[in-house]
C-alpha positions in Angstrom: -121.9 81.4 15.1 -118.2 79.5 15.6 -116.9 77.8 12.5 -116.4 74.3 12.6 -112.9 73.3 12.2 -111.7 70.6 9.7 -111.1 68.1 12.6 -114.4 68.9 13.6 -116.2 68.6 10.5 -114.4 64.8 10.4 -115.9 64.0 13.4 -119.1 64.7 12.4 -118.9 63.0 9.3 -118.2 60.0 11.3 -114.0 60.2 10.6 -111.9 60.3 13.8 -109.9 63.5 13.7 -106.8 61.2 15.1 -107.0 58.9 11.7 -106.6 61.6 9.4 -105.1 60.6 5.8 -101.0 60.8 5.9 -99.2 62.5 3.3 -97.4 60.9 0.8 -94.4 62.0 2.4 -95.4 60.6 5.7 -95.9 57.2 4.4 -92.4 57.2 2.3 -90.4 58.2 5.3 -92.4 56.0 7.5 -91.6 53.1 5.2 -88.2 54.0 4.6 -87.6 54.2 8.1 -89.0 50.5 9.2 -86.8 49.1 5.9 -83.8 50.6 8.0 -84.6 48.9 11.5 -85.5 45.9 9.5 -82.3 45.7 7.6 -80.1 46.1 11.0 -78.9 50.2 9.6 -79.6 53.0 11.8 -83.0 54.9 11.7 -83.2 57.7 9.7 -81.9 60.6 11.3 -84.3 63.7 12.7 -87.5 60.9 11.9 -89.5 60.0 14.8 -89.9 56.1 14.4 -93.5 55.0 13.7 -94.8 52.3 15.5 -98.4 53.1 13.8 -97.5 51.0 10.5 -99.8 48.0 9.6 -98.1 44.6 10.8 -98.2 43.4 7.0 -96.3 46.6 5.7 -93.6 45.7 8.3 -93.8 41.8 7.0 -92.8 43.5 3.1 -89.8 45.6 4.9 -88.7 42.0 6.0 -89.1 40.4 2.7 -87.5 43.1 1.3 -84.4 42.9 3.2 -84.4 38.9 2.0 -84.7 39.8 -1.3 -83.5 42.9 -3.2 -81.4 44.1 0.2 -79.8 40.8 0.6 -76.7 41.1 -1.6 -76.3 44.8 -1.0 -76.6 43.9 2.7 -73.8 41.1 2.6 -71.3 43.9 1.6 -71.0 45.3 4.8 -67.3 45.0 5.9 -66.7 42.5 8.6 -64.1 43.1 10.9 -60.3 44.7 9.9 -59.7 42.5 7.1 -60.1 44.2 3.4 -62.5 42.1 1.2 -61.4 43.8 -2.0 -64.3 41.9 -4.1 -66.7 43.3 -1.5 -65.1 46.7 -2.3 -65.0 46.6 -5.3 -69.0 45.5 -5.3 -69.6 48.2 -2.9 -68.3 51.0 -5.0 -69.8 49.8 -8.1 -73.2 50.0 -6.6 -72.8 53.6 -5.8 -71.9 54.5 -9.4 -74.8 52.5 -10.8 -77.3 54.3 -7.9 -75.6 57.9 -9.4 -76.6 57.0 -12.8 -80.1 56.1 -11.2 -80.5 59.6 -10.1 -78.8 61.2 -13.3 -79.7 59.2 -16.2 -83.1 56.7 -15.2 -84.9 59.3 -13.2 -85.4 61.4 -16.0 -86.2 58.9 -18.3 -88.6 56.8 -15.9 -90.3 60.9 -15.4 -90.9 61.4 -18.9 -91.7 58.0 -19.5 -94.8 58.0 -17.3 -95.8 61.4 -18.2 -94.8 63.2 -14.8 -93.5 66.3 -17.0 -96.7 66.6 -18.4 -98.8 67.7 -15.4 -100.8 70.5 -15.8 -101.2 73.2 -13.0 -104.7 71.7 -12.3 -103.6 68.5 -11.9 -101.1 69.5 -9.4 -103.6 71.6 -7.6 -105.1 68.5 -6.9 -102.0 66.5 -6.1 -99.7 69.1 -4.0 -102.1 68.9 -0.7 -101.5 65.1 -0.7 -97.6 65.4 -0.7 -96.8 66.8 2.9 -94.3 69.5 1.0 -94.0 71.7 4.2 -93.4 68.8 6.2 -90.7 67.4 3.8 -89.2 71.1 3.6 -88.9 71.1 7.6 -87.3 67.5 7.6 -84.9 68.8 4.6 -84.0 71.8 6.8 -82.9 69.9 9.9 -80.9 67.3 7.8 -79.2 70.4 6.1 -78.8 72.2 9.4 -80.3 75.3 7.9 -82.6 77.5 10.5 -86.4 76.8 10.5 -87.3 79.9 8.7 -84.8 79.2 5.7 -87.0 80.3 2.8 -85.4 77.7 0.1 -88.2 75.8 -1.7 -88.5 72.2 -1.0 -87.7 71.3 -4.7 -84.1 73.0 -4.4 -83.8 71.3 -0.9 -84.0 68.3 -2.2 -81.5 69.1 -5.2 -79.1 70.1 -2.7 -79.1 66.6 -0.3 -78.7 64.7 -3.8 -75.6 67.0 -4.7 -74.2 66.3 -1.6 -75.2 63.1 -1.5 -73.4 62.2 -5.3 -70.2 64.4 -3.7 -69.8 62.0 -1.3 -70.2 58.9 -3.3 -67.9 60.4 -5.8 -65.2 61.0 -2.7 -66.0 57.1 -1.7 -64.5 56.1 -5.1 -61.7 58.5 -5.5 -60.7 57.0 -2.1 -61.1 53.3 -3.2 -59.8 53.7 -6.5 -56.6 55.6 -4.6 -56.2 52.5 -2.1 -56.4 49.9 -4.8 -53.7 51.6 -7.0 -51.0 50.3 -4.1 -52.0 47.0 -4.8 -51.0 44.3 -6.8 -52.2 43.3 -10.2 -54.3 39.8 -8.6 -56.0 42.3 -6.1 -56.8 45.0 -8.6 -58.2 42.2 -10.7 -60.3 41.1 -8.1 -61.6 44.9 -7.1 -62.2 45.5 -10.8 -64.3 42.4 -10.8 -66.2 43.5 -7.7 -66.4 46.7 -9.4 -68.3 45.4 -12.8 -70.5 43.0 -10.4 -71.6 45.8 -8.0 -72.8 48.2 -11.1 -75.7 45.2 -11.4 -76.1 44.0 -7.7 -78.8 46.0 -7.1 -80.2 47.6 -10.0 -80.2 46.3 -13.5 -79.7 48.4 -17.1 -83.6 48.9 -17.3 -83.2 50.4 -13.7 -85.3 47.6 -12.3 -84.3 45.3 -9.1 -82.1 43.0 -10.1 -83.2 39.0 -9.2 -86.2 39.9 -7.4 -88.6 37.7 -9.8 -90.7 41.7 -9.8 -92.0 40.8 -6.7 -90.5 43.6 -5.3 -92.6 45.8 -7.4 -95.8 44.1 -6.0 -95.0 44.8 -2.7 -93.9 48.4 -3.3 -97.2 48.6 -5.0 -99.3 47.3 -1.9 -96.9 49.6 0.7 -97.8 52.7 -1.5 -101.4 52.0 -1.3 -101.5 50.9 2.6 -103.6 53.6 4.1 -106.7 52.7 1.1 -105.9 48.7 1.7 -106.5 49.6 5.4 -109.7 51.5 4.5 -110.9 48.5 2.9 -110.3 46.1 5.5 -112.7 48.6 7.3 -115.7 48.7 5.2 -118.6 47.1 5.3 -119.8 44.6 3.7 -116.2 43.4 3.9 -114.0 43.7 1.0 -111.7 40.2 -0.2 -108.6 40.0 -1.4 -110.6 39.4 -5.3 -111.6 43.2 -4.4 -108.1 44.6 -3.7 -106.5 42.7 -7.1 -109.3 44.5 -8.9 -108.1 48.0 -7.3 -104.6 47.4 -8.1 -105.2 46.3 -11.7 -106.2 49.8 -12.3 -102.9 50.8 -11.8 -100.5 50.3 -15.0 -97.5 49.7 -13.2 -99.4 46.3 -11.3 -97.7 43.1 -12.6 -100.8 40.8 -12.1 -100.3 37.4 -12.5 -103.7 35.9 -11.3 -105.5 35.4 -8.6 -103.9 32.4 -7.4 -100.6 34.4 -7.4 -101.9 37.4 -5.8 -103.2 35.3 -2.6 -100.0 33.7 -2.1 -98.5 37.3 -2.2 -101.2 38.4 0.5 -100.3 35.1 2.7 -96.4 35.6 2.3 -96.9 39.1 3.9 -100.0 38.0 6.3 -102.6 40.5 4.8 -105.9 39.1 5.3 -108.7 41.0 4.2 -111.1 39.7 6.4 -108.8 39.3 9.6 -110.5 38.8 12.8 -110.6 42.3 15.0 -110.1 45.8 14.5 -107.5 46.5 11.4 -105.2 49.2 11.8 -105.8 52.8 12.0 -103.1 55.5 10.8 -102.5 58.4 13.1 -100.5 61.3 10.9 -97.2 61.7 13.5 
């Protein structure tokens, strides 16, 4: 008797084979790409823009563009005239990002206990991460052959190193340019540099000036697949049920049901919407 494929088994169980659970890499990249597009930036290279994202998740991208990204997007140069204050802010923002990568991430990693994951826990987590797909994507970005044996971890490290080296060159170029200016212009640049250092991330590594809403939006976006399953469940799940599930996460900053209903209204997330809910399809 011929053995049934995994997709066939899923179909027998009543789960459409075209509705496989996306990996963490798929979800992150699709969300990041949509955020770029919502912000008027070029889509991610070598990544096919997904049209399978729920509308409420796309609405989250618009909300993030208009909140935590607003001050950063304003730094985009306009015309040929140099805005020295914004130039300084841009370099300060890049410098803060470097600190986040080198200092904040290891601290957060340790605080969350991610450095203490056991081998057994890792075996359960790894299949959902999409490491092989991530590896193939990084090979394209780094212009390496498909059969390159380098691990995903080493590829990520190389990408970060290249990015930080590029940021360092931008900083050196900026200070070279400002060195030829008068004292007033230099003062404006340095003031902007100081402002830029905290314009996106604060000292704790949290988003600046978002009233903690960004954390809620990102929490919802990270659970989009599970939320869509809840929206298809019978009997129907409510926002109260969704909030109860989110409260299980220690990172969820709950402020009550009325507040949560308002958050859902803002991004048009209805748990009892009319018609068919979104169905994921793995790219």
